[in-house]
C-alpha positions, 0 to 999 in steps of 0.5 A: 500500499503506498502511502505518501507522508508529508510534514514540516508546514507551519507559520511563517512570517513573509520573507521566511523559510521552510523545509516540506519533507515527504516519507513514502512507503509502499514505493520506490521515489528512485524509480519515479518523478518526484513533484510536490503540489500545492492547493490555496482555498478555492483553488485548484491544486498546481504543480510547484516542484518536480524533480526526475528520476533519471538524473535529478533534473528538476522543473519549476513554475515561474511562480516559485523559481528561484526560492524554491528548491526540490531534492531527494534522498532516495536511501530514505524514500524522501524527497524535500522542497525548501522553500525559501522568500516565502510570501503570503500567496504560498499559503497552501497545503502541500502534497507530495506525489509521482509520476513516471514522467516529470513533463506530463506530472507538470503539464497534468498537476497531478501524479498518479501515487495517492495522496497523502493528507498534505501539510499546511504552510501559511505564510503571514504578512 
């Protein structure tokens, strides 16, 4: 049974930083492109970061490029999202997921693993 457990969220002031973690079980993440997504109240889930399985190349939308960094530790079966220079518009529930193709995952805003419970990030102004 695939399980993704996100953690590390919290309340932070604008300009601050957080590091999110996504621990996976029931799936070997090194076989997947892994990504982070977020969903704010009243909005659709959106892709915010992805890392390829083959060469660790990364993909970010312009809204977070230069501020967010995704990484993976295959030995720990864990994916991370370092978020710096946070803005109030980054407030959302953050989720991780995986897909066979990074470009597809970014385009369709979802992976094909079971979603975890997410972790809340709140950025105050």
